C-alpha positions as CSV (number, residue, x, y, z in Angstrom):
1,Q,0.9,-29.6,-40.1
2,V,2.0,-32.8,-40.9
3,Q,-0.2,-35.3,-42.3
4,V,0.2,-39.0,-43.4
5,V,-2.4,-40.5,-45.4
6,E,-2.8,-44.2,-46.8
7,S,-4.4,-45.2,-50.1
8,G,-4.4,-48.3,-52.3
9,G,-6.2,-50.9,-49.8
10,G,-9.3,-53.1,-50.6
11,M,-10.8,-56.4,-51.0
12,V,-8.5,-58.5,-53.3
13,Q,-8.0,-62.2,-54.0
14,A,-5.2,-64.1,-52.9
15,G,-2.4,-64.5,-55.2
16,P,-1.5,-61.5,-57.3
17,F,0.2,-58.2,-55.9
18,L,-0.9,-55.2,-54.4
19,R,0.6,-51.5,-53.8
20,L,-0.1,-49.3,-51.2
21,S,0.7,-45.8,-50.8
22,C,1.6,-43.6,-47.9
23,E,1.8,-40.0,-48.9
24,I,3.4,-37.7,-46.4
25,S,2.8,-33.7,-46.7
26,G,3.0,-30.8,-44.8
27,S,6.9,-31.4,-43.6
28,I,9.6,-29.1,-44.5
29,G,11.9,-31.7,-44.6
30,S,12.1,-35.8,-45.8
31,P,11.0,-38.2,-43.0
32,N,14.0,-39.4,-41.0
33,V,12.5,-42.9,-41.3
34,T,9.3,-44.0,-42.6
35,G,7.6,-47.6,-41.9
36,W,4.7,-49.7,-42.7
37,Y,2.9,-51.4,-39.8
38,R,-0.3,-53.8,-39.9
39,Q,-2.6,-54.9,-37.6
40,A,-4.6,-58.2,-38.0
41,P,-7.9,-58.8,-36.4
42,G,-7.3,-59.6,-32.9
43,K,-3.8,-59.0,-33.1
44,Q,-1.4,-56.6,-32.1
45,R,0.1,-54.2,-34.8
46,E,3.3,-55.0,-36.1
47,S,6.1,-53.6,-38.2
48,V,6.3,-54.4,-41.7
49,G,9.6,-52.8,-42.8
50,T,10.8,-49.4,-43.1
51,I,13.1,-46.9,-45.2
52,T,15.4,-44.2,-43.7
53,A,16.1,-41.0,-45.5
54,G,19.1,-42.1,-47.0
55,G,17.1,-45.0,-48.6
56,T,18.1,-48.0,-46.3
57,V,15.4,-50.6,-46.3
58,N,14.8,-52.7,-43.1
59,Y,11.9,-55.6,-43.5
60,A,10.4,-57.6,-40.9
61,S,12.1,-61.1,-41.4
62,A,8.4,-62.8,-41.5
63,E,7.6,-60.5,-44.6
64,K,11.4,-60.6,-46.2
65,G,10.9,-61.3,-49.8
66,R,7.3,-61.0,-50.4
67,F,6.9,-57.0,-49.7
68,T,9.0,-54.4,-51.3
69,I,9.2,-50.7,-49.6
70,S,10.1,-48.3,-52.2
71,R,9.8,-44.4,-52.5
72,D,9.3,-41.5,-54.6
73,T,10.8,-38.6,-52.9
74,A,9.4,-36.0,-55.4
75,K,6.0,-37.2,-54.9
76,N,6.7,-37.2,-50.8
77,T,5.3,-40.8,-50.9
78,V,6.5,-44.3,-49.8
79,Y,5.0,-47.6,-51.3
80,L,4.3,-51.1,-50.1
81,Q,4.3,-53.9,-52.8
82,M,2.9,-57.0,-51.5
83,S,3.3,-60.0,-53.5
84,S,1.8,-63.8,-53.2
85,L,-1.3,-62.3,-51.0
86,K,-2.4,-64.7,-48.4
87,P,-5.3,-64.4,-46.3
88,K,-3.5,-64.1,-43.3
89,D,-2.3,-60.7,-44.9
90,T,-5.5,-59.3,-44.0
91,A,-5.2,-56.2,-41.7
92,V,-5.4,-52.8,-41.5
93,Y,-1.7,-51.5,-43.1
94,Y,-0.6,-48.1,-41.0
95,C,2.2,-45.5,-42.2
96,R,4.2,-43.9,-40.0
97,A,6.6,-40.9,-40.5
98,I,9.1,-40.2,-38.1
99,I,10.3,-36.3,-38.5
100,D,12.6,-34.8,-35.9
101,I,12.0,-37.3,-33.3
102,I,7.8,-36.9,-33.6
103,S,5.9,-39.9,-34.8
104,Y,3.3,-39.1,-37.6
105,W,0.8,-42.1,-38.2
106,G,-1.6,-42.5,-41.0
107,Q,-5.4,-43.3,-40.4
108,G,-5.1,-47.0,-42.0
109,T,-6.1,-48.3,-45.0
110,Q,-8.0,-52.0,-44.9
111,D,-6.8,-54.8,-46.8
112,T,-8.7,-57.8,-47.3
113,V,-7.3,-60.9,-49.1
114,S,-10.0,-63.9,-50.0
115,T,-9.2,-66.9,-51.4
């Protein structure tokens, strides 16, 4: 059974960086695409960016430059590093893995950025 587990969120102050992790387990092969999404209070879930099995990364235009998506294939883990954190980055961050056209979502990790 495929499991997607996010970690690394918490309460942080604006400014520095924060790295979130998404560990994918239970799959025979690597995900075709792994994506990071976020949902701020009172707003719809939005895409942050994705990374393909071949390593191609695409970012939602609003976050390009502050966010970096990377992966460690040996650990089956995808990372989201966020720099210059702002209170508007407060959200639940979700990871989604697409494996053979099936989407697997994690439960999300809360990231709260204070001034």
